N, C-alpha and C positions, 0 to 999 in steps of 0.2 A: 970094585965098589958096586954094591947092589942097590937098586931103587925100585919102589913099588908105587905106581900112580894110584891116587885115591880121590874120593868125592870131597871137594872143599866148598861146595855151594850150600849156604845155610837155608833153612826153611823160611817161608814168608812169615811176617809178624802175625801172630794170632789176632783174630777179629771177633767181634760180638761178645766181648767180656761183659758180664752183668753180675752185680752183687746184690743179694737180698738179705737184709738183716734179720736176725733171729734173736732169741733170748740167750745171750752168751755165745752167739755163733753168727757166722756169715756164710751163706750158701752162694757159691760161684758157679756160673755156667758160661760156655763160650761156643763158638762155631768151630767145627773140626777143620784142620788144615787139609789142603788138597794133595800134598806131597805123598808119593807112594812109599817113600822110605822114612816117613815120620815115625819117631820112636816114642817120645814122651813130651809132656808139657811140664815146665817148671813154674810153680806158683810162688810169687814174691809178695810178702806183706811188709809194707813200709820199707821196701828195698831189700829185704832179707828173704832168701829162698827158704821156703818152709815145707814144700812138698813136691814130689815128682808123681805125675798123674798120667796114665795112658788114655783115660777117657776124656770126656768134655765137661766134667763137673767136679766140684770139690767142696766139702763142708769143712770150714775152718771153725773148730769148736774151742771151748775153754777160754773164750775171750771175755774181756771186761765190758759189761754193759755201759752204754753212754760214752764209749771211747771211739773216736773215728779212726778207721784203718784204711790205708791206700793199697790197692791190689794191682799187680801187673802180671803178665803171662809171657813166658818165653817158650818157643817150640824148639825141640832138639831132634835131629834125624839120627839114623843108625850109624852114621860116621862121626857123630858127636858135634856136628855143626849146629850152632845155636843162632836162633833168629834174634833180631833186636826185640827189646821188651815192648809189649803192647802199651797203649795209653792207659794211664792209671784210672781206676774206678774206686770211689770211696763208699764205705758202708759203716754204720754205727750200730752195733748190737744194742738191743733194748729189751726192757721187761714187756712181755706179751701175755702175761698171766692176768686175766680179768678178775675184778673183785667178785665176791659172792653176791648173789641176788639180795637186795635189801629186804628186811623183814619188819613186821609190826606196823605196816601202813594202815592208817585210819583216815576216814573222811567224815567230817561233820558239816552238814548243810547249813547255809545261812541265806540271807536275802540277796539273791543275785550273786552268790559266792559260795565256795566250798573251802573249809579249813582242813588241810592235810597235815598229818604228823607221822613219824616213823622212828624206828630204832637205828642208832648210828652203826655203820658197818665196823667190823673189828680190824680191817686192814689199815695199816698205818699210812699207806700211800694213797688212800682214797682222797680224791680232790673235790669232786662235786657229785650231786645227784641230779639226774635229769627227770623232770616230771612229764609224764605222757597222759594226755586227756584224749580218750577215744582213739588211742594209737598215735596221736600227733604230739610231738614234743612241744611243750608250751613254756617251760621254764628251766633254768639252771640254778641250783640252790646249793650253797655250801653248808647250811645248817640242816636241821632235822624237822623243819616245818615249812609250809608254804600256803598262802591264801590265794586261791584262784578266783579272781573277780570278773565283773562284767558278764556274768552268765545269765542265761534265760531261766527264769523261775519255772518250776514245774516240768523241767526237762531233766531226764536222768543222764548222768555223765559217768564213764568208767575211767578210773585212774590206775596207772602203773608207775613204778619207780625203777630207774636204772642207776647203778653206782658206776662212777668213772674215776680211774686212778690217775696219778700224775703223768703216766705214760699214755693216757688216752684210751686205756683198755676199758671196755664197757662190760658190765655184768649182764647176765640174763635179766629180763624184766621181772619185777615182783609179781605176785598174784594180784589180779585186778580187784579193786574195791569200788563200789558204786555209791553215788550220792545225788540227790535231787534238790537243788536250791529251791527255796520257797520264799514267798513274800512274808516278811515279819514286821513290816512297817505299818502301824495302825493308821487309819484315815485321820484326816484333820478333824478337829472338834466342829460339829455342825454349827452354822451361824444363821442369823436371821430368824431365830425362833420367835414367832408371834402368836399371840393368843387372842381369839375373838370369842367373847362369851355369848352364850345363847340361853335358851330356857332349858334348864336341866342338862346342859351340854356345854362343852368347850371345843371350839374348832382350832386346831393347831396347824400352822403352816411354817415352812422354813425354806431357806435357800438350798438348792441341790449341791451336794459335794461334787468336786471336780474330778475325784479319783475315778479312773476308768473301770477299776475292779470293785467299786462299791456294790454291796449286795443288799443291805437292809439298814433301816434305822430302828432303834429300840426306843420306845416312848416310856418314860418313867414319870409316874404321878406320885408325889410325896415320897420319892426315893424308891418306889416299887415299880418294876417293869410291868407295864400293862398291855403293850402291843408291839408287834413287829410289822414294820411298814416298808414297802418298796418305793413308794412315791414320796412326795414332799408335803403331805398333809394328812391329818388324822382327826376324826371327830370322836371325842370321848363323851359318851352318852350315859344316861342313868345317874347323873350327878344331882346333888342337893343344891337347889337355888340358894344364893346369898352365902355360900360357903366357899372360902378361898382355897384353891388347889395350886401346888407348886409343880411345874413341869420342867423336865430336862430331857435331852436327846443324846443318844449315843449312836455313832455311825459304825457299821460292821462291814468289813470287806469279804470277798469270796474265800479268803483263807482264814476267816474267823478272827482276824485282828480287830479289836475294839478301840475306838477313840476314847479319849476322856469325855466325860459328860459335859454338855453345854451349860452355860449359866442358866440358872433357874428363872423362869418367868411365871407370873402368877395369873390365874384366871378365876373369876367368880361368876358362876352362872346366874342369870337374872332375866327379867322380862325384857325382851328385845323386839317386841312386836310394835312396829311404828304405826302411827295414825295413818289414815287414808290421806291422799293428796287433796288439799282443799279444792273446792269447786266454786264456780260462779265468780271467779276473780276478774274484776274489771278495773280499768284505769280511764278516768275522764280528765282530759287536759283542761287547764285553766290558764289564767294570765300569771306566769311565774310559779305555777303550782300544778300538782296532779292529785286528784282525789281518787283513792283506791277503796274498793269494797269487795266483799266476798261472802259466801254462804257459810254459816257456822258448821263445823264438823260435828258428827254425832257421837264420838267416843266419850264415855263417862270420865276417863282419866285425862282428858285433854287439858293441857296447862296454858299454852300460849301459841301465838303464831309468830313466825320469824319472816320479816319482810326484807327482801334483798333488792338493792338497786344497782344495776350494772355489775352484778356478781358479788357485791359487798353487802354485809349485814347493815341494814338501814335502821331497823327498829324491831323491838319485841312487843307484840300487841296482844292484849287479852280479849279485845272486842273483835268486831268484824268490819272495821273501816279505819282508814288512816289518811290524813291530809299531808302530803309531802310538799312543803312550801320552800320559798327562797330559791327556786330553780331558775335556770337560764332559758329564756324563751328561744324557740327555734332549735333547741338541742333535743335529740331523741334520747329518752331514758328507757332502759329495759328492766321490768319489774318481775320478780318471782316471789312465790309465797310457799312456806312450808309450815306444817303443823307439828307441835312438840307436845309429848305427853309428860306425865309426872315423873317418869323414869328417864326422861331426857332423850327418848327416842324421837328422831326427826323423820317426818314423812318425806317421800319424794317431792321435790319442789314442783310447783305448777309449771306449765309451759310459759315461756317468756311472753309478757304482755307489754308492748311498747306504748309509750305516750310521749308527745312532744308539746310542752307548754308553748303558748303562743299569745300574741297580742290579740285580744278580743274586743278592743274599743273601736267602734266604727267612726269614720270621719263625720263632720257636720254636714247637713244637707247643703248642696250647692245653692248659691244665691246669685241674684242679678241676671237671671235668665231673660234674654230678649230675643224676639223673633222678627226677622225681616223676610216678608214673602217675596218670591220671585216667580219666574215663568217655569212652572213644573218643578220648583224647588223652594226650600226654606233655608235661610241662613240663621243659625243659632249662635249666640255669644253669651258668655256669662263671666262672673267674677271668679278668679282662681281661689281654691281653698287654701288655708294656711297650714294644714298639717304637713310636717316634714316627710312623713312616710306615705304621702298620697301617691298612688300609682296611676289611676285612670279615672275617666268619667264614662258612665254608661248612658247613652242617649235612648230615651223611650218615646215612642210614638203611639199614642192611644194605649199606653200601658205596656207595650211590647218593646223589648230591647232591640234596637236596630243598629247600634254602633258602639265601639269602644274607642275613646279619644284620650290622648295624653295632654292636649292643649286646652284652650278655652274657647274654641269655636268649632262649628261643624256645619257643613252644607249638606242637606238632605236633597238628593236629586231623584229624578224619575217619578215625581209625584203627579197626581192628577189635579189639574187646575180646577179651581172653584170647589174643591172638596176640603173641608176644614178638618184639621187634626189637632189633638192636644199633645203638646210637647213638654217633657220633664227630664230631669237629670238625677243620677245616683252617683255619688263619689265612692271609689273603692281604693283601700290602702294596699300596701305591699303584702299584708297578711290575708287579703281577701275579704276584710271586713267592709260591709256596704252601708253607706249612710241611708237615712230615710230619703224617700223620693222628694225632690223639690216640688214647689207649687207648679201645676201645669199651666202652660201658656198656649192659647190657641193660635193657629195661623192657617190662612187659606191661600195657597198658591194661585196665581192668575196669569192670563196671557199678557205679556208685556212686549210682544214683538209687533212692531208697527208694520202695516202693509207696505208694499213697495210704492214708490212715488209714481203716480199716474203719468202717462206720457203727456207731453205739452198739448193743451187743448187746441183745437182748430177754432179760430174766431172769424165769424162772417159778419162784417158791419151791416147794419140796417139803418133805417130812419129812426133816430132816437133810441136805437137798441143795438145789441151785439148778440148773435147766436153762437153759442159755444158747444163743442162736442169733443169727446175723447174716447179712447179705447177703454173697455172695461178692464179692471185689475184682475189678475189671475188668482189672487188670494181668496180662498173660499169663504172667509169670515168677514169680508168687506160689508159694512152695514150702510155706508153713505159716502157721499163725496161733499166736501166743503169747497165752495167757489169763493175765491178771494179776488177782489178787484182793488188794485193799487194797495195790496197788503191788507185790505179790510175784508173780513168774511161777510159775503152778501147773501149767500144762499146755501141750504143743505139739500142735496139732491140724491135720490136713490138710484136714478138712471145714469146715463152717460151723455146727457145734453142739458143745456140750460140757456134760456134767452134772457138776457139782462136788459130790462126795459128802462124807460125814463132817463135816457142818457142825453147829454148835450152833443149835438152834432159837431163834427169837426174837432172834437176833443179826443186825444189818444188815451186809451185806458190799458193798464197792464193786468192781465188775468193769470191767476194760478189755480190749480185744482189739488186738493189734499184728500187722500183716501182715509176713511176712519173705519176701524173694524168694530166687532160687536163688544169689545172690551174697552172701546174709547181710545185705542192706540191710533195715533195720527201719523200718516206717512210724511216724509219730508216733501216740500213743494218743489216744482221744477226749477231749474236754474234760470232759464231765459223765458220769461212769460211773454206772450205776444202782446203787441200794443195796437189793437185795431182802432180805427176812427169811424164813429157813426157818421153817416152821410145822409 
């Protein structure tokens, strides 16, 4: 029996198997085995060996698209030893033929938008169209039109179109078409149109439109455009006075969009020259009233004057004076005056002239004034006035006001003794009204201060007499001394001694000395008079 040893070791399992799908095909590639005696690779599709390959790639053609296939690989050496099969890889052939580029692309501009349209592709498996703006895909569309919104007006955009079939194959982009969106929205109708008539002219004014791109306003007179204005006012001149004109306004933006015309307003030119402001305006206050007067205006067409009190029309007057009565005293009123002509033109009002009605009735003259003179002073008293609004009394000395008093008495001090003054009173109420001066009452202040009591005299008894002496008083105005014996005044002496004669010896006598000044003021006597006895 013969035997021949042989190689029974199979190759390693192939690695790196990859499958790339194609249109009716799958392209397989793998990594070459390292065995030196490797002969072939066997390709298995869905477990069935379909090819023997010596290289490291294989194209499996004639397949059904959209069907999944599982591929494995087996390595075989020169002795016929087969490796285990590789792990399976799956691939699904598919349609890879793109649609044709779309045609008929058009772009129509709008306000912040572009409307696109195109011809439908002939391929039956076209699924969508991709819209590209400036090279960037912005939309997926199944139909044949698209509106691109939210764009910036007055900027150019380039559009292209790509067709995509159900297998995701994309056509080449169509030829580009350009479009520039633009503002097509007209401005709002102008509002606030007002007419101010003038002489042979009409001045128009209105509220500014809020659109940021507003360019002009067109002024229409009686339906005919007469002016283009960039502001919010217009003066229409060269008109015929007393003829009515109808005005409308149209707003136009920078893109030429025109608003609807505003509602018509009418203006009739006329004389609008106002009279001059009145002059010489005065207000004189009274009790519960104000009397107003002014200088007549010189205009020949002057019709009247309008009188205002506290900003409100008080009266229309054709003359040059007016009495405003029934007012509240002590309240200030503000008056102004304006002149009006026959066309109803009002002048500028005068400056405010204030007036405050007030109580102008003075109190009655004070009565009952009595004067008591004193030493360098005068004390005045009087009867109280009965007016409820009496405020004060003014005291007058020799016609000159020297004091303000709220009561009914006053002491004037610091006066010169022996100088006569005439005293009178004036009553004043809370509004400052002064009564007539009361009848004057004269008064002469005088010295009423008695000298100091002289010191107790020294008594020296004699035969049928007593000799008295005492210190001189220090008061400069002492005129004399009165000597009292037993309380009876027996002598007036200018010196400081006195001898009392004709007395009864051995009888005790009590002496006192009183000082008398030039005004007759007497000092008090000493407390303990001496009782000398003549001997």
